[in-house]
C-alpha positions as a Markdown table, in Angstrom:
| # | Residue | x | y | z |
|---|---|---|---|---|
| 1 | Met | 136.3 | 81.0 | 74.1 |
| 2 | Val | 132.7 | 82.8 | 75.1 |
| 3 | Glu | 129.8 | 82.8 | 73.0 |
| 4 | Ser | 128.4 | 86.2 | 71.9 |
| 5 | Asp | 124.6 | 86.4 | 72.8 |
| 6 | Asn | 123.0 | 88.9 | 70.4 |
| 7 | Thr | 119.6 | 88.8 | 71.6 |
| 8 | Asn | 117.7 | 91.1 | 73.9 |
| 9 | Glu | 118.6 | 91.2 | 77.2 |
| 10 | Met | 115.6 | 92.0 | 78.7 |
| 11 | Arg | 113.2 | 88.8 | 80.1 |
| 12 | Pro | 109.9 | 88.4 | 81.1 |
| 13 | Leu | 109.2 | 89.1 | 84.7 |
| 14 | Gly | 106.4 | 86.1 | 84.7 |
| 15 | Ser | 103.3 | 86.9 | 82.6 |
| 16 | Ser | 103.1 | 90.8 | 84.2 |
| 17 | Gly | 103.8 | 92.1 | 80.5 |
| 18 | Leu | 107.2 | 93.7 | 81.8 |
| 19 | His | 110.5 | 93.1 | 80.9 |
| 20 | Val | 113.2 | 92.9 | 83.3 |
| 21 | Ser | 117.3 | 92.7 | 82.8 |
| 22 | Pro | 119.0 | 89.4 | 84.0 |
| 23 | Val | 121.1 | 91.6 | 86.1 |
| 24 | Ala | 119.2 | 93.3 | 88.5 |
| 25 | Leu | 120.5 | 96.5 | 91.5 |
| 26 | Gly | 119.7 | 94.9 | 95.3 |
| 27 | Thr | 120.0 | 97.7 | 97.3 |
| 28 | Trp | 120.5 | 96.1 | 100.5 |
| 29 | Pro | 124.6 | 97.8 | 101.1 |
| 30 | Met | 123.1 | 100.8 | 100.7 |
| 31 | Ala | 120.6 | 100.9 | 103.9 |
| 32 | Gly | 124.3 | 101.0 | 105.9 |
| 33 | Val | 122.4 | 98.2 | 108.5 |
| 34 | Thr | 125.6 | 95.5 | 107.9 |
| 35 | Ser | 128.2 | 97.3 | 105.1 |
| 36 | Leu | 130.5 | 99.0 | 106.2 |
| 37 | Asp | 131.7 | 102.5 | 105.0 |
| 38 | Val | 128.5 | 103.8 | 103.3 |
| 39 | Asn | 127.8 | 106.9 | 101.9 |
| 40 | Asp | 124.8 | 108.7 | 99.8 |
| 41 | Val | 126.8 | 109.9 | 97.1 |
| 42 | Asp | 128.4 | 106.7 | 96.1 |
| 43 | Ser | 124.6 | 105.2 | 96.2 |
| 44 | Ile | 122.7 | 108.0 | 94.8 |
| 45 | Ala | 125.7 | 107.6 | 91.9 |
| 46 | Thr | 125.8 | 103.4 | 91.7 |
| 47 | Leu | 121.6 | 103.5 | 91.3 |
| 48 | Gln | 121.9 | 106.8 | 88.5 |
| 49 | Val | 124.6 | 104.5 | 86.7 |
| 50 | Cys | 122.2 | 101.6 | 85.8 |
| 51 | Ser | 120.3 | 103.4 | 83.2 |
| 52 | Thr | 123.8 | 103.4 | 80.8 |
| 53 | Leu | 124.0 | 99.9 | 81.7 |
| 54 | Arg | 120.9 | 98.6 | 80.5 |
| 55 | Ile | 119.6 | 97.6 | 84.3 |
| 56 | Asn | 115.9 | 98.7 | 84.7 |
| 57 | Phe | 115.3 | 96.0 | 87.7 |
| 58 | Ile | 115.8 | 97.6 | 91.3 |
| 59 | Asp | 115.3 | 95.5 | 94.2 |
| 60 | Ser | 114.5 | 97.3 | 98.0 |
| 61 | Ala | 112.5 | 96.7 | 100.8 |
| 62 | Tyr | 110.7 | 98.5 | 103.9 |
| 63 | Cys | 113.7 | 97.7 | 106.6 |
| 64 | Tyr | 116.6 | 98.0 | 104.2 |
| 65 | Gly | 117.4 | 100.9 | 106.5 |
| 66 | Val | 116.0 | 101.8 | 109.8 |
| 67 | Asp | 113.9 | 104.1 | 108.3 |
| 68 | Gly | 114.2 | 102.9 | 104.8 |
| 69 | Glu | 116.8 | 104.1 | 103.4 |
| 70 | Ser | 117.3 | 102.3 | 100.6 |
| 71 | Asp | 113.6 | 103.2 | 99.2 |
| 72 | Lys | 114.8 | 106.8 | 100.3 |
| 73 | Leu | 117.3 | 106.9 | 97.7 |
| 74 | Met | 115.9 | 104.6 | 94.9 |
| 75 | Gly | 113.1 | 107.6 | 95.0 |
| 76 | His | 115.7 | 110.3 | 95.5 |
| 77 | Ala | 117.9 | 109.0 | 92.4 |
| 78 | Leu | 115.6 | 107.9 | 90.5 |
| 79 | Gly | 112.1 | 109.7 | 90.8 |
| 80 | Asp | 112.8 | 111.6 | 87.3 |
| 81 | Lys | 113.3 | 108.5 | 85.5 |
| 82 | Arg | 110.3 | 106.4 | 87.3 |
| 83 | Asp | 109.1 | 104.8 | 83.6 |
| 84 | Asp | 112.5 | 103.7 | 82.8 |
| 85 | Phe | 112.7 | 101.3 | 86.1 |
| 86 | Val | 110.6 | 98.2 | 87.3 |
| 87 | Phe | 110.8 | 99.0 | 91.2 |
| 88 | Ala | 110.4 | 96.2 | 93.4 |
| 89 | Thr | 110.1 | 96.2 | 96.9 |
| 90 | Lys | 109.0 | 94.7 | 100.1 |
| 91 | Gly | 107.4 | 94.5 | 103.0 |
| 92 | Gly | 106.8 | 92.3 | 106.2 |
| 93 | Ile | 109.4 | 93.0 | 108.2 |
| 94 | His | 110.2 | 96.6 | 110.6 |
| 95 | Tyr | 112.6 | 97.3 | 113.2 |
| 96 | Asn | 111.3 | 97.1 | 117.0 |
| 97 | Glu | 111.7 | 99.6 | 119.6 |
| 98 | Asp | 115.4 | 97.6 | 120.4 |
| 99 | Gly | 116.1 | 98.0 | 117.0 |
| 100 | Asn | 115.9 | 94.5 | 115.9 |
| 101 | Gln | 113.8 | 93.3 | 112.8 |
| 102 | Val | 110.5 | 91.6 | 113.6 |
| 103 | Asn | 108.7 | 89.7 | 111.2 |
| 104 | Asp | 105.3 | 91.0 | 110.9 |
| 105 | Gly | 103.2 | 89.8 | 107.6 |
| 106 | Arg | 99.6 | 90.5 | 109.4 |
| 107 | Pro | 97.3 | 92.7 | 106.6 |
| 108 | Glu | 97.4 | 96.0 | 108.7 |
| 109 | Ala | 101.2 | 96.1 | 108.9 |
| 110 | Leu | 101.6 | 95.3 | 104.9 |
| 111 | Leu | 98.9 | 97.7 | 104.0 |
| 112 | Arg | 100.7 | 100.1 | 106.3 |
| 113 | Glu | 104.3 | 99.3 | 105.2 |
| 114 | Cys | 103.6 | 99.8 | 101.4 |
| 115 | Asp | 101.8 | 103.3 | 102.0 |
| 116 | Glu | 104.9 | 104.2 | 103.7 |
| 117 | Ser | 107.3 | 102.8 | 100.6 |
| 118 | Leu | 105.0 | 104.5 | 98.0 |
| 119 | Gln | 105.8 | 108.2 | 100.1 |
| 120 | Arg | 109.9 | 106.8 | 100.2 |
| 121 | Leu | 109.7 | 105.9 | 96.6 |
| 122 | Gln | 107.9 | 109.1 | 95.6 |
| 123 | Thr | 105.6 | 107.1 | 93.3 |
| 124 | Asp | 101.9 | 106.3 | 93.1 |
| 125 | His | 102.6 | 102.6 | 92.7 |
| 126 | Ile | 105.0 | 99.7 | 93.0 |
| 127 | Asp | 106.1 | 97.5 | 90.3 |
| 128 | Leu | 106.7 | 94.3 | 92.3 |
| 129 | Tyr | 105.7 | 93.9 | 95.9 |
| 130 | Tyr | 106.8 | 91.2 | 97.7 |
| 131 | Leu | 106.1 | 89.5 | 101.1 |
| 132 | His | 109.5 | 90.1 | 102.8 |
| 133 | Ser | 109.3 | 86.6 | 104.7 |
| 134 | Pro | 106.5 | 84.4 | 106.0 |
| 135 | Asp | 105.4 | 85.7 | 109.2 |
| 136 | Pro | 105.3 | 82.2 | 112.1 |
| 137 | Lys | 101.9 | 83.8 | 113.7 |
| 138 | Thr | 100.5 | 84.9 | 110.3 |
| 139 | Pro | 98.9 | 82.6 | 107.5 |
| 140 | Val | 100.5 | 82.9 | 104.1 |
| 141 | Ala | 96.8 | 83.7 | 103.1 |
| 142 | Glu | 96.6 | 86.3 | 105.0 |
| 143 | Ser | 99.5 | 88.2 | 104.0 |
| 144 | Ala | 99.0 | 87.4 | 100.6 |
| 145 | Gly | 95.5 | 88.8 | 100.7 |
| 146 | Ala | 96.3 | 92.2 | 101.9 |
| 147 | Ile | 99.4 | 92.0 | 98.8 |
| 148 | Arg | 96.1 | 91.3 | 97.0 |
| 149 | Gln | 93.9 | 94.4 | 98.2 |
| 150 | Leu | 97.0 | 96.7 | 97.6 |
| 151 | Met | 96.7 | 95.2 | 93.9 |
| 152 | Asp | 93.1 | 96.4 | 93.5 |
| 153 | Ala | 94.3 | 99.7 | 95.0 |
| 154 | Gly | 96.1 | 100.3 | 92.1 |
| 155 | Lys | 99.3 | 100.5 | 95.2 |
| 156 | Val | 101.0 | 97.5 | 94.0 |
| 157 | Arg | 101.2 | 96.2 | 90.5 |
| 158 | Tyr | 101.9 | 92.9 | 90.7 |
| 159 | Ala | 102.4 | 90.7 | 93.6 |
| 160 | Gly | 106.1 | 88.7 | 94.9 |
| 161 | Ala | 106.9 | 86.4 | 97.9 |
| 162 | Ser | 110.4 | 86.2 | 99.3 |
| 163 | Asn | 112.1 | 83.6 | 101.3 |
| 164 | Cys | 109.3 | 80.7 | 101.3 |
| 165 | Thr | 108.9 | 77.4 | 100.9 |
| 166 | Ala | 107.6 | 75.7 | 97.7 |
| 167 | Glu | 104.4 | 74.9 | 100.2 |
| 168 | Gln | 104.2 | 78.4 | 101.0 |
| 169 | Leu | 104.7 | 79.7 | 97.8 |
| 170 | Gln | 101.1 | 77.3 | 96.5 |
| 171 | Glu | 99.3 | 78.7 | 99.4 |
| 172 | Phe | 100.0 | 82.4 | 98.7 |
| 173 | His | 99.5 | 82.1 | 94.7 |
| 174 | Ala | 96.1 | 80.3 | 95.9 |
| 175 | Glu | 95.0 | 83.2 | 97.7 |
| 176 | Cys | 97.0 | 86.2 | 94.9 |
| 177 | Pro | 98.3 | 85.4 | 91.7 |
| 178 | Leu | 102.2 | 85.0 | 92.1 |
| 179 | Thr | 104.4 | 87.1 | 89.1 |
| 180 | Ala | 107.8 | 86.5 | 91.2 |
| 181 | Val | 109.7 | 84.5 | 93.5 |
| 182 | Gln | 112.4 | 85.8 | 95.6 |
| 183 | Leu | 114.9 | 82.9 | 96.8 |
| 184 | Pro | 118.9 | 82.6 | 97.5 |
| 185 | Tyr | 120.8 | 80.6 | 95.2 |
| 186 | Asn | 124.2 | 80.1 | 94.0 |
| 187 | Met | 126.8 | 77.6 | 92.6 |
| 188 | Leu | 126.6 | 76.1 | 96.5 |
| 189 | Gln | 123.5 | 76.9 | 96.9 |
| 190 | Arg | 121.0 | 74.8 | 94.4 |
| 191 | Gly | 118.1 | 73.7 | 96.6 |
| 192 | Ile | 115.4 | 75.3 | 94.8 |
| 193 | Glu | 116.0 | 73.3 | 91.5 |
| 194 | Lys | 114.6 | 70.7 | 93.3 |
| 195 | Lys | 110.3 | 72.1 | 94.0 |
| 196 | Thr | 110.9 | 75.5 | 93.7 |
| 197 | Ile | 112.1 | 76.7 | 90.1 |
| 198 | Pro | 110.0 | 73.2 | 88.4 |
| 199 | Trp | 106.4 | 74.8 | 90.1 |
| 200 | Cys | 107.2 | 78.6 | 88.8 |
| 201 | Gln | 108.0 | 77.1 | 85.4 |
| 202 | Glu | 104.9 | 75.6 | 85.3 |
| 203 | Lys | 102.8 | 78.1 | 86.6 |
| 204 | Gly | 104.9 | 81.1 | 84.4 |
| 205 | Ile | 106.1 | 82.8 | 87.5 |
| 206 | Ala | 109.8 | 84.5 | 87.7 |
| 207 | Val | 112.6 | 83.5 | 89.7 |
| 208 | Val | 114.5 | 86.1 | 90.8 |
| 209 | Val | 117.3 | 84.9 | 93.3 |
| 210 | Tyr | 119.7 | 87.0 | 95.8 |
| 211 | Trp | 123.3 | 85.7 | 97.0 |
| 212 | Ala | 124.5 | 84.8 | 93.8 |
| 213 | Leu | 128.2 | 85.5 | 95.0 |
| 214 | Met | 127.1 | 84.3 | 98.3 |
| 215 | Lys | 128.5 | 88.2 | 100.8 |
| 216 | Gly | 131.4 | 88.6 | 98.2 |
| 217 | Leu | 132.8 | 84.8 | 98.9 |
| 218 | Leu | 132.2 | 83.8 | 94.9 |
| 219 | Ala | 133.6 | 87.6 | 93.9 |
| 220 | Gly | 137.1 | 86.3 | 93.4 |
| 221 | Lys | 138.8 | 89.2 | 95.9 |
| 222 | Leu | 139.0 | 86.9 | 98.8 |
| 223 | Thr | 142.2 | 84.8 | 98.9 |
| 224 | Arg | 143.2 | 82.6 | 102.1 |
| 225 | Glu | 145.4 | 85.5 | 103.2 |
| 226 | Thr | 141.9 | 87.5 | 103.5 |
| 227 | Thr | 141.2 | 88.5 | 107.0 |
| 228 | Leu | 137.6 | 90.3 | 107.5 |
| 229 | Ala | 137.6 | 92.9 | 110.2 |
| 230 | Glu | 136.1 | 92.6 | 113.7 |
| 231 | Asn | 133.1 | 93.8 | 113.0 |
| 232 | Asp | 132.5 | 92.3 | 109.5 |
| 233 | Val | 129.5 | 90.4 | 110.0 |
| 234 | Arg | 130.4 | 87.6 | 107.3 |
| 235 | Arg | 132.6 | 85.9 | 110.3 |
| 236 | Lys | 129.1 | 84.3 | 111.7 |
| 237 | Tyr | 128.5 | 82.6 | 108.3 |
| 238 | Pro | 130.0 | 79.1 | 107.8 |
| 239 | Met | 131.2 | 79.5 | 104.6 |
| 240 | Tyr | 133.6 | 81.7 | 105.8 |
| 241 | Gln | 135.3 | 80.0 | 108.7 |
| 242 | Gly | 137.2 | 76.6 | 109.4 |
| 243 | Asp | 137.5 | 74.1 | 106.6 |
| 244 | Glu | 134.6 | 75.2 | 104.6 |
| 245 | Trp | 136.5 | 78.5 | 104.2 |
| 246 | Glu | 139.7 | 76.4 | 102.9 |
| 247 | Lys | 137.6 | 74.2 | 100.3 |
| 248 | Asn | 136.1 | 77.3 | 98.9 |
| 249 | Gln | 139.1 | 79.4 | 98.7 |
| 250 | Thr | 140.2 | 76.1 | 96.7 |
| 251 | Phe | 136.6 | 75.9 | 95.0 |
| 252 | Ile | 137.1 | 80.4 | 94.0 |
| 253 | Glu | 141.1 | 79.5 | 92.7 |
| 254 | Gln | 139.7 | 76.6 | 90.1 |
| 255 | Leu | 136.8 | 79.6 | 88.7 |
| 256 | Arg | 139.6 | 81.9 | 88.4 |
| 257 | Glu | 141.3 | 79.5 | 86.1 |
| 258 | Val | 137.6 | 79.7 | 83.9 |
| 259 | Ala | 137.5 | 83.5 | 84.2 |
| 260 | Lys | 140.8 | 83.7 | 82.8 |
| 261 | Ser | 140.0 | 81.6 | 79.6 |
| 262 | Cys | 137.3 | 83.9 | 79.1 |
| 263 | Ser | 139.4 | 87.0 | 80.1 |
| 264 | Arg | 136.2 | 88.2 | 82.6 |
| 265 | Thr | 136.4 | 88.3 | 86.0 |
| 266 | Val | 135.2 | 86.0 | 88.3 |
| 267 | Ala | 131.9 | 87.9 | 89.4 |
| 268 | Gln | 131.4 | 87.9 | 86.3 |
| 269 | Val | 131.6 | 84.5 | 85.4 |
| 270 | Val | 129.5 | 83.4 | 88.3 |
| 271 | Ile | 127.0 | 85.9 | 87.7 |
| 272 | Asn | 127.2 | 84.6 | 83.5 |
| 273 | Trp | 126.8 | 80.9 | 85.4 |
| 274 | Thr | 123.6 | 82.1 | 87.4 |
| 275 | Ile | 121.8 | 83.8 | 84.7 |
| 276 | Gln | 122.2 | 80.9 | 82.2 |
| 277 | Gln | 120.5 | 78.1 | 84.6 |
| 278 | Pro | 117.1 | 76.9 | 83.7 |
| 279 | Gly | 114.3 | 79.3 | 85.1 |
| 280 | Ile | 116.1 | 81.7 | 86.3 |
| 281 | Thr | 114.8 | 84.9 | 85.6 |
| 282 | Ser | 117.2 | 87.7 | 86.9 |
| 283 | Val | 120.0 | 87.9 | 89.7 |
| 284 | Leu | 120.1 | 90.6 | 92.6 |
| 285 | Cys | 123.6 | 92.1 | 92.5 |
| 286 | Gly | 124.3 | 93.7 | 95.9 |
| 287 | Ala | 125.8 | 97.4 | 95.5 |
| 288 | Lys | 127.2 | 100.3 | 97.2 |
| 289 | Arg | 129.4 | 101.7 | 94.7 |
| 290 | Arg | 129.4 | 102.7 | 91.1 |
| 291 | Trp | 132.1 | 100.0 | 90.6 |
| 292 | Gln | 130.4 | 97.1 | 92.2 |
| 293 | Ile | 127.5 | 97.4 | 89.7 |
| 294 | Glu | 129.9 | 98.5 | 86.8 |
| 295 | Glu | 131.2 | 95.3 | 87.4 |
| 296 | Thr | 128.6 | 92.7 | 87.5 |
| 297 | Ala | 126.3 | 94.1 | 84.6 |
| 298 | Gly | 129.7 | 93.0 | 82.6 |
| 299 | Ala | 128.1 | 89.5 | 83.4 |
| 300 | Met | 125.7 | 90.3 | 80.3 |
| 301 | Gly | 125.5 | 90.4 | 76.9 |
| 302 | Trp | 127.8 | 87.1 | 76.3 |
| 303 | Arg | 127.8 | 83.3 | 77.2 |
| 304 | Leu | 129.8 | 81.1 | 78.4 |
| 305 | Ser | 130.8 | 78.2 | 76.6 |
| 306 | Ser | 128.9 | 75.1 | 76.9 |
| 307 | Ala | 132.6 | 73.3 | 77.6 |
| 308 | Gln | 132.7 | 76.1 | 80.1 |
| 309 | Leu | 129.2 | 75.4 | 81.6 |
| 310 | Gln | 130.4 | 71.7 | 81.8 |
| 311 | Glu | 134.2 | 72.2 | 83.2 |
| 312 | Ile | 132.4 | 74.4 | 85.9 |
| 313 | Glu | 130.0 | 72.2 | 86.7 |
| 314 | Ala | 132.5 | 69.8 | 87.2 |
| 315 | Ile | 134.2 | 72.1 | 89.7 |
| 316 | Ile | 130.9 | 72.2 | 91.6 |
| 317 | Asn | 130.4 | 68.5 | 91.8 |
| 318 | Ala | 134.4 | 68.4 | 93.7 |
| 319 | Arg | 133.2 | 71.0 | 95.7 |
| 320 | Gly | 130.5 | 68.8 | 97.2 |
| 321 | Lys | 127.3 | 70.3 | 99.4 |
| 322 | Ala | 128.9 | 73.7 | 100.9 |
| 323 | Glu | 127.5 | 74.9 | 104.6 |
| 324 | Val | 124.8 | 77.7 | 103.9 |
| 325 | Lys | 122.7 | 79.6 | 106.2 |
| 326 | Arg | 119.3 | 78.5 | 105.2 |
| 327 | Glu | 118.2 | 76.0 | 102.2 |
| 328 | Phe | 115.1 | 76.1 | 100.0 |
| 329 | Gln | 113.7 | 73.3 | 98.1 |
């Protein structure tokens, strides 16, 4: 049995005064960098359906596409309803001449990339602008100072930091007040519960998470018999290989039973669990097709019961620690 949730689903984005949906649309799949079978018609339809699904939080990045395809799609699809949405994008990663992504957190790079994102998004301001990932060659405080400059210029309303350690977040926050952080988090990757989430709760900073479905692993649509295509980038991830794959399939089979008990899909159960975790503000759900975001939006407006949450916790504990690409605390 599930519990109904009649409260206003929009959540405060830190102390900004903005309110965002607990499910956010992530536009990385639309960029066509690692995703297969992407086209503008489906991407635009996916973006535009968000307004009917009560999703107002849209996430992109300068490097989502060699030419910023995701930023451009957002601007094209949502430009006439700009004020209905909270636009988030990121800077600090770009493509070099060889087509490889390069971290560049220098102030001049962030200032330039923000200006380009503003043009691509067809807007005069970005609601939430993240440092995409710390640059090993540039102190985090210098990158934070550049985003503070953008805020002072009115180009950016609020600052965020993504893929940072707890210590790096503190360094950033000392130079430029953080409104939100963005990090990977899911049932099998919960390291940020140790340091980052408690610190953010103490400081009034929103926690936005990605990888809730672990690149589709926890969506419940893959089985033991599934064979990923040779050009599917997921083949390189440990959780899709060998013993980890087998353990994860056993885990998902148990989640399927929970999903059946509440007449939801596995993906909806996983995301609902995630948005119920203490300190989590919003979950990024990547999509390149309308049906994908329609399904994940179905994780809002209801709650797993206390008994179901306890059952899921037992399943997680029985699974044990999973192999992931990078762990944050």
